[in-house]
N, C-alpha and C positions, 0 to 999 in steps of 0.2 A: 583509563579513558576511552571512550567509544564514541566513534563517527559511523553514520549509517549511510549509505547513498540511497537506497531505496527502500523506504518502510512501506508495506501494503497493510492495509486494515480491512477484512472482509466484512462490513458492517452488517450485512445481514445476505440470508440465504433465501428470502422472498424474492419473486421476479413477477413481472405483470405482463411478461410476453412467453411464449412456448415456441424456442427456436429448434430448429430439427438437429441442427450443427452441436446444441449446448454441450461443450464437454464438461459440464457438473452434473448431469444428470437431472434427474426430477430435482425442483425447487423444495425447498423446506420453509416451515415457519420457526424461523429460526434469528435470531437478532445478536449483534455483539453487544456486550454490556457496559455501561460507563464503567465501572471496576476494571475491566480488563484493559481499555484507553489509560485510564489514569494510572494503571500498575505498570504498564510498559513503560507510558513516558516518562514518569517520575520515580521511577525506583531502578533505575538502571544505569545511573549515572553516564547518560548520554550527552555527548557533547556538542553535537551537531548533527542534523539531518539536511540532507539535500532534498528529498522530497516524502512527502507522504501520500500517497493513494488510498481514495476511497473506491472499495470495489464490491463486488457480490458475487450472485444475485444480481438484481438492481438496485444500488446503494442510495436512489432517492427516493426509496421509500422509507428510508432510516433517516431523514431530516435531522431528527433529535438528537441523534449521534454524531452527526456531520458538525451542527452546531455546538453540542457540548465539547467536542475536542479543539475545533477553533478557540472558543472560549479559555480552554486550559492553557492551550498554546500562547496566547495574547497574556492570561492572567499570570502566566509563570514565567513569560517572557524568554520562552523556548526559542533557542536559533535553528527554525524550521525555514528553509528557503522558498520552499514551493509548495504548495497543495495541487493536487491531481484529482480529477474524477473520471471514470468511464460509464458514459449512460446510453441507454437505448434514446433518452429524449423523448420518450412517451409522456411524460409528466414535467410540468415547470415547477421547480420546488423553488419557489419563493423566500420561502426564512433561509432557506441553505443559502441562498445565493446571495441575501444579504450579509450572513456570517462570514460568506468566503470574501464579499468586498470589504468588511470591517477588517478580516486578515490582510487583504492586499495593501490598506491604508495604514495597519501596525507595522508594515514589511516597508514603507515608504516612510514613515516615521522614524524607523529605528535602522535605516540604513541595512537593511537586510536584502541582500541583490540574490536574484535568482540564476544566479550564474550564465548558462550559455543560451537558458532561456528565454523568451518574449517578454514573460509575464512571471510573479509569482503564483498567479493562477492559472493552470490550463483546464479545459474541458474536454473531454474527447467522446465524440459522437461515433457509436456502431453504426457505421452504415456500409453495406454490402449486401448482397443477394439473400443472406440468410435474415435479415434485419428490415422490416419496413422502415422507410424514411417517414419522420414527422416535420417535414420542413418549415411548417408555420411555427412549430414549437422551439426549433433551432432558430428560427428566425427572430423571435423573442429574446432567446438567451442573448445573439448578437448584439440587438438594437438597444437592448437596457443595461448589457453590461459590457462595452466595447472595450473596457480596459483589459479583460481578460483574454487569455490565447484560446484559441479555436482548433483541434486536430478533428480531421476525418480518419478513424478507427477503421480500417479495412483490414479482413482477413485475406491472405494470399494462400493460407494453407488451412487444413482442418486437421486435427489430430483424432484419431478413430477411436473416441472415448466417450463414455457419457451416452447421449442420443444420436452422438454420429454414427451413420453405417457404413462410412467411409472414410480416409483420408489417411495421414501419414501414421506408419507405426508408433505408439503410444507406450510408454511403460513408466508408471509411478514410481518417483524413488525421491528419495533424498539426498539433493547434491552437495557438497561441500559450502562452506562458507569462506567465499574467497577473501582474504584479507591481507592488506598492507599496511605495514607499519611505517607512521609518518610521524618522524619526530616521537613523541611519546603517545601518539594517539595508535589503537587500532579501527582500521579502517574498512568493514565491512562493505567490498565492493558490490557483490549483487543482492540481491532481493532477499530480505528478509520478510515473510509472509506470516499474519497473524490471523488463524481462521476465528469465524463468529464462535467456535466453542471456546477458543482460546488458547488454542495450542499452537505453537512456532511450527513452521516449513518453508523449504526454499525454493520449491519449484513455482507453486501460485498457478498450477495447472491440472488438471484431473477432474474426476469424481470427487464429490463431499464425502460419498463413504470411505474411497482411498485416503483422503486429509484425516477422517478420524482412524481409520485402520493405521495409518502409519504417518507420524510425525516426530518432530525434537522435544514433545513433551509442555506440558502446561506454561503458561506465562508466570503461573504462581509458584510453582516447584521449581522452575531454573531461571534464573539471571540471563542476560544476554552473553555477560562472561563464560558462565557455564557452558552455552552453547558454542563460541568462540574455541573454547579449549577442546571441545570433544569434538564438534565438528570443524572446525577452522583449517583452512590450508592456505599457508605462507605464500603469497607471490614474490615475497622479496624478503631479503636477509637470512639468519642462520636460525637454526630451533632454539639455539641457545638464547640468542636476543629476544625472540617470540616468548619463551617462558619468562624471562627477566621482565618482559613489558607485562605479561599478564599478572605477574607477582606486583609488579607496581601498582597495576589498576585497581587490582584487589583490594591493598592498603592504602588507596588516597583515601 
């Protein structure tokens, strides 16, 4: 059985801005497919997800997939405790926000708690010297959906990669999946990132070309258990206990 602390879906590589510091490099006309989302959520024996983050690119440009994912969660009664999105707030995604509201009501009706967070839905606005501030649209979000939590996501530092001509030294790599063993659960504590092309990775930072060059493989070729076995770093317990729990999870 698997629990995920943070699952990120890169639902599009399209963007409606051109930021000088963007670590992704140039945008791409690529959207994640429904098949990728469905396969990850329904074919991995995931028992619990603390947060699903929609990212990109600019994720509001793929409202259809946001709505599909939320409908999949609700119809299959998936125990997802929080949904979050990072947006430049240049667009007011009416249909997607209605879907977020449906998810919030689903959580309230089913007693799904958001943990230490204020709400089951968090909207993160990118506000810093690299992004234009669309204050009127941000105000519309907050006035129409006051039940959501809102954060201003400011960059305190910049990775020198992608379009950035200065910043902190950056080296793209696959970092381990940090796993804790809790009862009979394998709890992945760091981010599991799914790219728009359907590949797994653990960093979530860097250029698209790096993500395509070096990753942990396709969601259709490897299960999350496969990734844990190959890339997992256990934070508690012994190697023998870890292998025993892997064996148990594979045979459920």
